[in-house]
All heavy atoms as an XYZ file, in Angstrom:
884
protein
N     134.158     55.278     80.797
C     134.328     54.444     81.943
C     135.502     54.964     82.812
O     136.445     55.296     82.212
C     134.716     53.004     81.461
C     135.110     51.948     82.460
S     135.239     50.299     81.755
C     136.810     49.883     82.542
N     135.199     55.110     84.015
C     136.296     55.633     84.929
C     136.794     54.521     85.719
O     136.194     53.755     86.362
C     135.591     56.620     85.800
O     136.510     57.181     86.815
N     138.203     54.406     85.750
C     138.926     53.369     86.598
C     139.616     54.051     87.571
O     140.481     54.902     87.347
C     139.954     52.622     85.558
C     140.582     51.609     86.335
C     139.122     51.959     84.441
N     139.301     53.624     88.883
C     139.878     54.196     89.952
C     141.119     53.385     90.492
O     141.478     52.407     89.729
N     141.874     53.811     91.496
C     143.031     53.105     91.899
C     142.626     51.658     92.370
O     143.556     50.705     92.050
C     143.715     53.901     93.112
C     145.077     53.346     93.438
C     142.782     53.854     94.271
C     145.956     53.678     92.381
N     141.480     51.375     92.906
C     141.118     50.024     93.229
C     141.057     49.212     91.990
O     141.549     48.074     91.903
C     139.900     49.963     93.945
C     139.332     48.545     94.310
C     140.292     47.784     95.122
C     137.755     48.615     94.832
N     140.437     49.736     90.952
C     140.254     49.006     89.671
C     141.602     48.709     88.998
O     141.911     47.563     88.655
N     142.525     49.667     89.132
C     143.848     49.504     88.503
C     144.662     48.530     89.288
O     145.381     47.591     88.760
C     144.560     50.869     88.506
C     144.132     51.798     87.589
C     144.958     53.148     87.783
C     144.278     51.454     86.101
N     144.504     48.505     90.693
C     145.252     47.514     91.426
C     144.682     46.105     91.181
O     145.467     45.188     91.103
N     143.453     45.954     91.015
C     142.816     44.712     90.805
C     143.150     44.058     89.418
O     143.574     42.910     89.286
C     141.354     44.688     90.906
C     140.721     44.862     92.191
C     139.220     45.126     92.162
C     141.062     43.737     93.232
N     143.284     44.922     88.439
C     143.740     44.577     87.123
C     145.200     44.105     87.101
O     145.635     43.092     86.527
C     143.478     45.531     86.064
C     144.111     45.316     84.653
C     141.963     45.911     85.715
N     145.965     44.915     87.877
C     147.436     44.603     87.907
C     147.620     43.277     88.558
O     148.400     42.480     88.228
C     148.176     45.742     88.657
N     146.952     43.066     89.793
C     147.080     41.847     90.512
C     146.590     40.556     89.643
O     147.251     39.593     89.525
C     146.218     41.757     91.849
C     146.408     40.555     92.630
S     145.457     40.578     94.219
C     144.730     42.186     94.390
N     145.442     40.735     89.034
C     144.909     39.660     88.217
C     145.795     39.423     87.042
O     146.039     38.308     86.633
N     146.454     40.500     86.370
C     147.345     40.359     85.271
C     148.614     39.686     85.564
O     149.052     38.719     84.899
N     149.086     39.963     86.814
C     150.360     39.232     87.177
C     150.008     37.717     87.523
O     150.824     36.907     87.074
C     150.786     39.880     88.597
N     148.913     37.458     88.144
C     148.642     35.982     88.367
C     148.326     35.275     87.076
O     148.699     34.206     86.873
C     147.415     35.906     89.380
C     147.646     36.466     90.776
C     146.413     36.461     91.611
C     148.781     35.562     91.455
N     147.573     36.006     86.227
C     147.290     35.297     84.834
C     148.575     35.136     84.108
O     148.641     34.110     83.382
N     149.492     36.072     84.127
C     150.694     35.957     83.391
C     151.573     34.723     83.956
O     152.080     34.007     83.177
N     151.628     34.666     85.216
C     152.325     33.535     85.846
C     151.643     32.215     85.439
O     152.395     31.241     85.284
C     152.392     33.700     87.325
C     153.398     34.853     87.645
S     153.622     34.980     89.546
C     152.069     35.522     90.028
N     150.295     32.115     85.582
C     149.535     30.930     85.107
C     149.910     30.538     83.689
O     149.929     29.411     83.358
C     148.068     31.150     85.398
N     149.870     31.493     82.737
C     150.102     31.267     81.370
C     151.564     30.729     81.301
O     151.694     29.730     80.442
C     150.073     32.535     80.595
C     150.225     32.321     79.126
C     150.253     33.579     78.288
N     150.411     33.226     76.882
C     149.745     33.802     75.907
N     148.827     34.779     76.063
N     150.023     33.347     74.680
N     152.544     31.250     81.863
C     153.822     30.762     81.802
C     153.936     29.187     82.270
O     154.482     28.390     81.603
C     154.893     31.566     82.525
C     156.277     31.051     82.634
C     156.896     31.033     81.300
C     157.003     31.903     83.646
N     153.185     28.927     83.420
C     153.234     27.662     83.956
C     152.483     26.712     83.015
O     152.941     25.551     82.762
C     152.480     27.604     85.344
N     151.323     27.014     82.410
C     150.694     26.114     81.629
C     151.427     25.907     80.282
O     151.491     24.759     79.762
C     149.221     26.689     81.290
C     148.556     25.910     80.118
C     148.343     26.570     82.577
N     152.024     26.959     79.729
C     152.904     26.906     78.509
C     153.993     25.952     78.683
O     154.289     25.155     77.855
N     154.691     26.132     79.794
C     155.833     25.138     80.083
C     155.409     23.710     80.258
O     156.103     22.884     79.887
C     156.618     25.699     81.307
C     157.430     27.006     80.886
C     158.484     26.677     79.917
O     159.220     25.773     79.831
O     158.465     27.552     78.864
N     154.367     23.591     81.128
C     153.749     22.245     81.268
C     153.412     21.583     80.037
O     153.931     20.422     79.741
C     152.637     22.199     82.217
C     152.171     20.923     82.767
C     153.129     20.250     83.539
C     150.920     21.238     83.595
N     152.719     22.288     79.228
C     152.219     21.698     77.850
C     153.463     21.322     77.038
O     153.590     20.348     76.305
C     151.427     22.698     77.113
N     154.500     22.297     76.999
C     155.757     21.975     76.176
C     156.513     20.839     76.645
O     156.999     19.909     75.887
C     156.743     23.156     76.135
N     156.494     20.563     78.030
C     157.162     19.332     78.534
C     156.387     18.099     78.131
O     156.997     17.019     77.809
C     157.200     19.413     80.011
C     158.267     20.400     80.490
C     158.526     20.223     82.001
N     159.278     21.399     82.431
C     159.043     22.053     83.581
N     158.259     21.525     84.633
N     159.826     23.063     83.860
N     155.094     18.108     78.347
C     154.400     16.977     77.968
C     154.172     16.745     76.464
O     154.085     15.549     76.170
C     152.888     17.166     78.569
C     152.716     16.974     79.964
C     153.739     16.622     80.902
C     151.621     17.243     80.794
N     153.391     16.651     82.105
C     151.951     16.917     82.235
C     150.309     17.671     80.613
C     151.055     17.213     83.368
C     149.467     17.746     81.626
C     149.848     17.589     83.023
N     153.982     17.704     75.743
C     153.666     17.569     74.284
C     154.684     17.955     73.307
O     154.496     17.810     72.055
C     152.402     18.347     74.048
C     151.158     17.899     74.769
C     150.039     18.809     74.610
C     150.776     16.458     74.455
N     155.793     18.618     73.740
C     156.807     18.998     72.922
C     156.697     20.505     72.415
O     155.565     21.062     72.628
N     157.811     21.012     71.780
C     157.716     22.446     71.401
C     157.530     22.560     69.914
O     157.680     23.660     69.344
C     158.999     23.047     71.831
C     159.140     23.121     73.379
C     160.349     23.946     73.747
N     160.536     23.939     75.208
C     159.870     24.724     76.087
N     158.980     25.657     75.666
N     160.103     24.580     77.381
N     157.153     21.514     69.197
C     157.008     21.591     67.741
C     155.677     22.291     67.327
O     155.460     22.617     66.200
N     154.783     22.470     68.274
C     153.534     23.123     68.029
C     153.133     23.945     69.249
O     153.578     23.519     70.362
C     152.357     22.099     67.711
C     151.044     22.719     67.542
C     150.745     23.006     66.106
C     150.007     22.774     68.495
C     149.464     23.631     65.862
C     148.906     23.397     68.179
C     148.553     23.822     66.927
N     152.553     25.154     69.029
C     152.238     25.985     70.232
C     151.200     25.467     71.164
O     150.063     25.999     71.258
C     151.909     27.313     69.671
C     151.450     26.984     68.178
C     152.130     25.804     67.832
N     151.374     24.255     71.700
C     150.290     23.678     72.612
C     149.990     24.564     73.676
O     148.762     24.522     74.283
C     150.766     22.308     73.073
C     151.039     21.324     71.906
C     152.246     20.782     71.410
C     149.925     20.601     71.115
N     151.960     19.940     70.450
C     150.647     19.854     70.271
C     148.566     20.876     71.004
C     149.914     19.061     69.285
C     147.857     20.046     70.181
C     148.429     19.245     69.257
N     151.060     25.226     74.414
C     150.648     26.032     75.573
C     149.763     27.176     75.231
O     148.912     27.425     75.962
N     150.066     27.795     73.986
C     149.179     28.935     73.664
C     147.812     28.429     73.405
O     146.870     28.987     73.747
C     149.895     29.613     72.499
O     151.126     30.184     72.775
C     148.886     30.695     71.916
N     147.766     27.360     72.620
C     146.411     26.655     72.368
C     145.746     26.430     73.696
O     144.456     26.696     73.812
C     146.653     25.580     71.476
C     145.325     24.754     71.220
C     144.311     25.634     70.339
C     145.589     23.495     70.370
N     146.463     25.754     74.730
C     145.775     25.457     75.891
C     145.222     26.626     76.520
O     144.156     26.603     77.114
C     146.663     24.680     76.710
N     146.136     27.756     76.737
C     145.640     28.941     77.548
C     144.524     29.542     76.758
O     143.565     30.097     77.480
C     146.863     29.856     77.865
C     147.774     29.191     78.832
C     147.389     30.357     76.620
N     144.532     29.561     75.586
C     143.454     30.312     74.793
C     142.199     29.544     74.997
O     141.123     30.283     75.167
C     143.833     30.536     73.287
C     144.823     31.549     73.107
O     144.974     32.404     73.905
N     145.614     31.588     71.920
N     142.153     28.304     74.734
C     140.898     27.538     74.932
C     140.397     27.605     76.450
O     139.311     27.797     76.646
C     141.019     26.047     74.550
C     139.927     25.188     74.901
C     141.391     26.049     72.980
N     141.341     27.385     77.363
C     141.013     27.584     78.780
C     140.542     28.931     79.118
O     139.592     29.150     79.818
C     142.184     27.183     79.681
C     142.531     25.732     79.666
C     143.854     25.549     80.512
C     141.424     24.858     80.293
N     141.126     29.958     78.556
C     140.719     31.412     78.743
C     139.322     31.522     78.238
O     138.451     32.236     78.840
N     138.945     30.964     76.936
C     137.596     31.134     76.481
C     136.624     30.373     77.314
O     135.508     30.895     77.552
C     137.658     30.672     75.037
S     138.601     31.604     73.821
N     136.953     29.258     77.838
C     136.144     28.549     78.654
C     135.845     29.355     79.981
O     134.614     29.495     80.311
C     136.752     27.231     78.975
C     136.030     26.314     80.125
C     134.572     25.829     79.465
C     136.800     24.986     80.479
N     136.850     29.887     80.545
C     136.773     30.634     81.797
C     135.959     31.895     81.654
O     135.051     32.250     82.386
C     138.154     31.038     82.254
N     136.106     32.656     80.540
C     135.385     33.863     80.332
C     133.939     33.534     79.900
O     133.031     34.345     80.411
C     136.050     34.913     79.275
C     135.574     36.261     79.650
C     135.762     34.438     77.882
C     136.362     37.356     79.006
N     133.643     32.477     79.364
C     132.304     31.926     78.984
C     131.733     31.780     80.339
O     130.393     31.996     80.424
N     132.434     31.082     81.173
C     131.760     30.796     82.561
C     131.571     32.111     83.400
O     130.619     32.136     84.240
C     132.614     29.747     83.275
N     132.589     32.985     83.396
C     132.490     34.149     84.221
C     131.430     35.092     83.793
O     130.748     35.863     84.639
C     133.753     34.883     84.232
C     134.998     34.293     85.010
C     136.226     35.140     84.712
C     134.533     34.403     86.499
N     131.238     35.183     82.441
C     130.286     36.262     81.934
C     128.896     36.193     82.602
O     128.355     37.195     83.070
C     130.203     36.221     80.486
N     128.258     35.003     82.326
C     126.869     34.980     82.956
C     126.897     35.044     84.555
O     126.008     35.563     85.056
C     126.283     33.582     82.590
C     127.479     32.863     82.124
C     128.616     33.777     81.790
N     127.853     34.453     85.181
C     128.018     34.479     86.663
C     128.205     35.869     87.133
O     127.670     36.215     88.172
C     129.274     33.620     87.108
N     128.847     36.772     86.363
C     129.111     38.159     86.844
C     128.113     39.203     86.149
O     128.316     40.324     86.338
C     130.495     38.510     86.613
C     131.466     37.714     87.336
C     132.954     38.109     87.044
C     131.320     37.821     88.831
N     127.187     38.692     85.308
C     126.178     39.598     84.700
C     126.618     40.196     83.492
O     126.370     41.393     83.269
N     127.267     39.613     82.530
C     127.779     40.204     81.270
C     126.446     40.435     80.375
O     125.507     39.758     80.420
C     128.603     39.224     80.454
C     129.003     39.741     79.076
C     128.389     39.351     77.967
C     130.059     40.524     78.737
N     128.991     40.012     76.985
C     129.971     40.720     77.402
C     131.038     41.162     79.553
C     130.899     41.507     76.756
C     131.918     41.886     78.840
C     131.864     42.153     77.501
N     126.315     41.530     79.657
C     127.420     42.710     79.644
C     127.195     43.643     80.921
O     126.164     43.640     81.410
C     126.987     43.471     78.305
C     125.462     43.165     78.130
C     125.387     41.765     78.792
N     128.229     44.192     81.280
C     128.199     44.938     82.476
C     129.194     46.222     82.339
O     129.989     46.245     81.418
C     128.465     44.202     83.557
C     129.969     43.655     83.420
S     130.627     42.894     84.932
C     129.356     41.772     85.362
N     129.082     47.033     83.249
C     130.261     48.055     83.477
C     131.196     47.378     84.382
O     130.948     46.409     84.896
C     129.493     49.373     84.114
O     128.975     48.993     85.333
C     128.551     49.968     83.145
N     132.255     48.051     84.557
C     133.308     47.576     85.410
C     132.886     47.169     86.762
O     132.104     48.050     87.409
C     134.389     48.541     85.486
N     133.241     46.111     87.303
C     133.070     45.768     88.650
C     134.470     45.192     89.334
O     135.268     44.859     88.428
C     132.039     44.663     88.746
O     132.513     43.366     88.267
N     134.661     45.160     90.497
C     135.774     44.680     91.012
C     136.105     43.262     90.618
O     137.312     42.893     90.287
C     135.622     44.860     92.544
C     134.642     45.974     92.761
C     133.811     45.880     91.536
N     135.019     42.331     90.723
C     135.269     40.928     90.270
C     135.762     40.857     88.734
O     136.643     40.072     88.427
C     134.075     40.089     90.614
N     135.174     41.591     87.902
C     135.316     41.576     86.497
C     136.772     42.123     86.254
O     137.483     41.564     85.488
C     134.244     42.332     85.782
C     134.423     42.181     84.216
C     134.959     43.073     83.325
C     134.030     41.077     83.504
N     134.874     42.584     82.171
C     134.312     41.427     82.132
C     133.284     39.885     83.736
C     134.062     40.490     81.084
C     133.016     39.028     82.692
C     133.442     39.270     81.407
N     137.094     43.151     86.972
C     138.352     43.748     86.798
C     139.503     42.819     87.177
O     140.478     42.683     86.440
C     138.522     44.990     87.617
O     137.647     46.083     87.147
N     139.263     42.107     88.303
C     140.326     41.077     88.704
C     140.355     39.928     87.924
O     141.457     39.533     87.334
C     140.035     40.710     90.182
C     140.838     39.688     90.778
C     142.355     40.090     91.056
C     140.316     39.157     92.101
N     139.239     39.292     87.644
C     139.198     38.035     86.964
C     139.254     37.970     85.464
O     140.076     37.211     84.957
C     137.937     37.182     87.487
C     137.813     36.947     88.918
C     136.446     36.361     89.205
C     138.896     36.109     89.442
N     138.406     38.908     84.822
C     138.417     38.847     83.384
C     139.451     39.815     82.729
O     140.324     39.391     82.053
C     136.975     39.241     82.962
N     139.412     40.995     83.222
C     140.355     42.006     82.658
C     141.836     41.758     83.052
O     142.736     41.586     82.199
C     139.942     43.459     82.867
C     140.891     44.391     82.299
C     138.575     43.770     82.405
N     142.036     41.547     84.266
C     143.363     41.279     84.659
C     143.766     39.860     84.590
O     144.723     39.515     83.835
N     143.074     39.014     85.152
C     143.448     37.605     85.149
C     143.506     36.861     83.740
O     144.536     36.407     83.346
N     142.464     37.039     83.116
C     142.318     36.353     81.718
C     143.141     37.264     80.652
O     143.593     36.648     79.741
C     140.907     36.176     81.386
C     140.195     34.997     82.077
C     138.744     34.986     81.659
C     140.904     33.705     81.943
N     143.147     38.637     80.951
C     143.966     39.389     80.141
C     145.378     39.042     80.235
O     146.157     39.081     79.262
N     145.940     38.631     81.436
C     147.314     38.238     81.521
C     147.526     36.758     81.048
O     148.542     36.369     80.525
N     146.377     36.030     81.212
C     146.462     34.615     80.822
C     146.373     34.403     79.399
O     147.097     33.571     78.697
C     145.360     33.757     81.598
C     145.463     32.396     81.344
C     146.448     31.728     81.934
C     144.399     31.614     80.900
C     146.602     30.233     81.782
C     144.538     30.265     80.803
C     145.486     29.498     81.307
N     145.505     35.139     78.683
C     145.263     35.026     77.236
C     144.535     36.337     76.760
O     143.832     36.929     77.435
C     144.380     33.797     76.955
O     144.154     33.820     75.524
C     143.025     33.905     77.556
N     144.684     36.725     75.512
C     143.997     37.770     74.948
C     142.768     37.333     74.029
O     142.106     38.199     73.684
C     144.889     38.697     74.170
O     145.545     37.943     73.190
C     145.979     39.266     75.009
N     142.734     36.077     73.783
C     141.667     35.628     72.815
C     140.356     35.463     73.579
O     139.327     35.448     72.964
C     142.106     34.310     72.078
C     141.974     33.119     73.006
C     141.308     34.102     70.777
N     140.377     35.545     74.956
C     139.096     35.299     75.602
C     138.145     36.367     75.353
O     136.868     36.266     75.064
C     139.368     35.135     77.131
O     140.153     36.149     77.635
N     138.572     37.674     75.390
C     137.727     38.771     75.184
C     137.174     38.762     73.747
O     136.039     39.042     73.457
C     138.397     40.166     75.468
O     138.756     40.212     76.884
N     138.048     38.488     72.740
C     137.599     38.415     71.488
C     136.637     37.362     71.204
O     135.614     37.670     70.578
C     139.046     38.133     70.529
C     138.671     37.424     69.293
C     138.163     38.324     68.228
C     138.734     36.085     69.020
C     137.940     37.695     66.971
C     138.525     35.564     67.840
C     138.071     36.348     66.813
N     136.753     36.190     71.879
C     135.758     35.171     71.684
C     134.470     35.525     72.308
O     133.395     35.328     71.717
C     136.282     33.860     72.326
O     137.558     33.495     71.742
N     134.478     36.172     73.426
C     133.320     36.553     74.138
C     132.457     37.609     73.314
O     131.342     37.520     73.145
C     133.471     37.061     75.551
C     132.253     37.424     76.307
C     131.224     36.302     76.460
C     132.694     37.900     77.617
N     133.173     38.576     72.815
C     132.625     39.716     71.975
C     131.938     39.038     70.671
O     131.038     39.472     70.295
C     133.632     40.717     71.657
C     134.129     41.490     72.954
C     135.318     42.125     72.741
O     136.116     42.027     71.900
N     135.574     43.045     73.777
N     132.592     38.110     70.096
C     132.170     37.513     68.978
C     130.924     36.786     69.201
O     129.945     36.747     68.390
C     133.175     36.598     68.163
O     134.462     37.454     67.803
C     132.728     36.062     66.872
N     130.966     36.008     70.236
C     129.833     35.189     70.727
C     128.609     36.124     70.918
O     127.469     35.835     70.584
C     130.120     34.397     71.912
C     128.875     33.697     72.560
C     128.371     32.499     71.577
C     129.408     32.900     73.843
N     128.922     37.281     71.714
C     127.806     38.244     71.961
C     127.173     38.734     70.652
O     125.933     38.771     70.552
C     128.342     39.332     72.748
O     128.840     38.835     74.064
C     127.284     40.424     73.101
N     128.017     39.029     69.613
C     127.482     39.505     68.464
C     126.595     38.552     67.906
O     125.447     38.824     67.306
C     128.669     39.865     67.425
C     129.335     41.132     67.741
C     130.677     41.294     66.841
C     128.447     42.334     67.442
N     127.078     37.169     67.812
C     126.206     36.196     67.291
C     124.908     35.949     68.006
O     123.837     35.751     67.391
C     127.077     34.855     67.296
C     126.425     33.710     66.796
C     125.595     32.683     67.258
C     126.482     33.424     65.250
N     125.180     31.935     66.367
C     125.703     32.201     65.079
C     127.075     33.945     64.239
C     125.441     31.631     63.787
C     126.881     33.329     62.994
C     126.062     32.196     62.751
N     124.975     35.994     69.269
C     123.737     35.746     70.208
C     122.809     36.936     69.952
O     121.591     36.775     70.220
C     124.099     35.685     71.631
C     124.868     34.277     71.968
C     125.289     34.170     73.304
O     125.576     35.121     73.989
N     125.329     32.951     73.796
N     123.235     38.039     69.599
C     122.463     39.288     69.307
C     121.907     39.310     67.904
O     121.136     40.120     67.554
C     123.310     40.625     69.517
C     123.768     40.844     70.922
C     124.667     42.200     70.993
O     125.188     42.569     69.922
O     124.794     42.520     72.063
N     122.085     38.149     67.251
C     121.470     37.990     65.873
C     122.318     38.794     64.792
O     121.574     39.122     63.837
N     123.575     39.012     65.066
C     124.401     39.795     64.185
C     125.544     39.001     63.635
O     126.714     39.212     63.889
C     124.953     41.017     64.868
C     123.819     41.924     65.388
C     124.215     43.011     66.326
N     125.175     43.796     65.656
C     126.199     44.649     66.296
N     126.059     44.658     67.656
N     126.986     45.314     65.638
N     125.206     37.824     62.822
C     126.326     37.016     62.273
C     127.295     37.617     61.348
O     128.393     37.277     61.389
C     125.437     35.913     61.591
C     124.143     36.555     61.231
C     123.935     37.541     62.338
N     126.792     38.731     60.538
C     127.737     39.363     59.759
C     128.782     40.121     60.515
O     130.039     39.760     60.244
N     128.496     40.972     61.426
C     129.604     41.568     62.200
C     130.416     40.509     63.060
O     131.585     40.718     63.285
C     128.853     42.451     63.270
C     127.561     42.826     62.640
C     127.190     41.578     61.806
N     129.872     39.459     63.492
C     130.473     38.414     64.178
C     131.596     37.735     63.258
O     132.833     37.588     63.641
C     129.603     37.353     64.789
N     131.246     37.524     62.014
C     132.085     36.878     61.132
C     133.191     37.881     60.692
O     134.366     37.575     60.501
C     131.265     36.492     59.752
N     132.807     39.119     60.548
C     133.820     40.247     60.175
C     134.872     40.366     61.366
O     136.063     40.413     61.071
C     133.129     41.530     59.997
C     134.104     42.694     59.904
C     132.340     41.558     58.617
N     134.317     40.315     62.541
C     135.262     40.288     63.694
C     136.169     39.305     63.667
O     137.435     39.439     63.934
C     134.353     40.307     65.068
C     135.131     40.608     66.278
O     136.025     41.516     66.247
N     134.886     39.975     67.235
N     135.679     38.028     63.431
C     136.699     36.875     63.360
C     137.691     37.157     62.234
O     138.983     36.950     62.447
C     135.994     35.534     63.105
C     136.856     34.448     62.826
C     135.046     35.228     64.332
N     137.252     37.452     61.032
C     138.311     37.600     59.898
C     139.212     38.659     60.082
O     140.328     38.561     59.899
C     137.457     37.747     58.677
C     136.607     36.483     58.197
C     135.652     36.866     56.959
C     137.548     35.322     57.831
N     138.706     39.801     60.484
C     139.552     40.924     60.674
C     140.495     40.753     61.764
O     141.647     41.064     61.608
C     138.763     42.322     60.879
C     139.747     43.323     61.251
C     138.031     42.623     59.598
N     140.027     40.189     62.813
C     140.984     39.888     64.079
C     142.100     38.855     63.666
O     143.291     39.115     63.834
C     140.246     39.215     65.143
O     139.323     40.310     65.634
C     141.237     39.018     66.379
N     141.720     37.833     62.941
C     142.799     36.884     62.534
C     143.712     37.461     61.453
O     144.934     37.289     61.464
C     142.125     35.541     61.970
C     141.424     34.715     63.068
C     140.574     33.636     62.296
C     142.383     34.244     64.123
N     143.144     38.019     60.344
C     144.012     38.557     59.314
C     144.902     39.730     59.872
O     146.100     39.754     59.621
C     143.130     39.024     58.097
C     142.479     37.776     57.549
C     143.947     39.828     57.172
C     141.316     38.129     56.524
N     144.225     40.639     60.597
C     145.005     41.723     61.093
C     146.064     41.350     62.169
O     147.243     41.763     62.181
C     144.138     42.754     61.791
N     145.792     40.292     63.038
C     146.770     39.729     63.902
C     147.939     39.151     63.305
O     149.121     39.412     63.574
N     147.604     38.287     62.231
C     148.826     37.656     61.498
C     149.545     38.769     60.788
O     150.707     38.556     60.698
C     148.220     36.456     60.581
C     149.310     35.996     59.692
C     147.674     35.364     61.432
N     148.859     39.541     60.080
C     149.639     40.705     59.337
C     150.466     41.534     60.337
O     151.516     41.882     59.861
C     148.609     41.510     58.588
N     149.987     41.831     61.390
C     150.708     42.692     62.452
C     152.000     41.869     62.851
O     153.004     42.422     63.048
C     149.761     42.993     63.585
N     151.800     40.639     63.085
C     152.900     39.738     63.573
C     153.941     39.692     62.481
O     155.110     39.859     62.765
C     152.453     38.311     63.956
N     153.468     39.558     61.225
C     154.458     39.476     60.098
C     155.169     40.777     59.998
O     156.356     40.946     59.744
C     153.649     39.174     58.823
N     154.384     41.920     60.013
C     154.901     43.416     59.989
C     156.049     43.442     61.072
O     157.175     43.992     60.902
C     153.976     44.392     60.149
C     154.446     45.812     59.981
C     155.132     46.136     58.804
C     153.168     46.716     60.248
N     155.661     43.206     62.372
C     156.619     43.224     63.428
C     157.982     42.489     63.270
O     158.944     42.818     63.394
N     157.685     41.165     62.743
C     158.760     40.321     62.424
C     159.664     41.102     61.348
O     160.953     41.065     61.476
C     158.255     39.005     61.767
C     159.258     37.947     61.430
C     159.969     37.907     60.360
C     159.574     36.866     62.253
N     160.788     36.795     60.312
C     160.544     36.128     61.523
C     159.133     36.277     63.536
C     161.147     34.941     61.959
C     159.721     35.116     63.864
C     160.636     34.527     63.183
N     159.064     41.521     60.426
C     159.866     42.195     59.212
C     160.671     43.413     59.817
O     161.693     43.588     59.536
C     158.940     42.658     58.121
C     159.600     43.341     56.953
C     160.367     42.647     56.051
C     159.556     44.614     56.673
N     160.767     43.674     55.190
C     160.360     44.900     55.590
C     158.924     45.755     57.257
C     160.471     46.229     55.025
C     159.033     47.058     56.824
C     159.929     47.146     55.625
N     159.784     44.300     60.491
C     160.491     45.569     61.005
C     161.634     45.157     61.993
O     162.611     45.998     62.009
C     159.444     46.326     61.858
C     158.354     47.023     60.912
C     157.289     47.645     61.766
C     159.094     47.998     60.102
N     161.610     43.973     62.641
C     162.675     43.615     63.551
C     163.850     42.939     62.824
O     164.737     42.620     63.531
C     162.067     42.720     64.683
N     163.760     42.828     61.504
C     164.800     42.298     60.857
C     164.744     40.812     60.612
O     165.771     40.268     60.322
N     163.643     40.318     60.989
C     163.467     38.812     60.891
C     163.400     38.267     59.522
O     163.357     37.046     59.331
N     163.217     39.001     58.429
C     163.010     38.559     57.077
C     161.632     38.039     56.753
O     160.673     38.460     57.502
N     161.566     37.285     55.791
C     160.166     36.899     55.291
C     159.573     35.819     56.150
O     160.207     34.991     56.735
C     160.317     36.288     53.871
């Protein structure tokens, strides 16, 4: 896949907007629901999955890079949340009749993600 300057600009613009939206939603959720649970992250992840689920058929998933996909999915939702792509890819595996790889994707992503967070925490001196 070749990404030109237009594609990079669209991803950057979408990422900036998505990141700002994530901050706003996270802060709003924390004000409304408190900071004792990551409500903001939960909210952006669920909303991101909903959005990519709606964008994919509208933009012709699966596809090669397009300006709309670069701006909205890669940039916007990439800045807003990272679980949206994971969810769409797992759904695609399932819809393709590949429940084994879909389950492996879920398990490996979750286990590796938590393990990587724990390793990063430990390497930064955060302890157990």
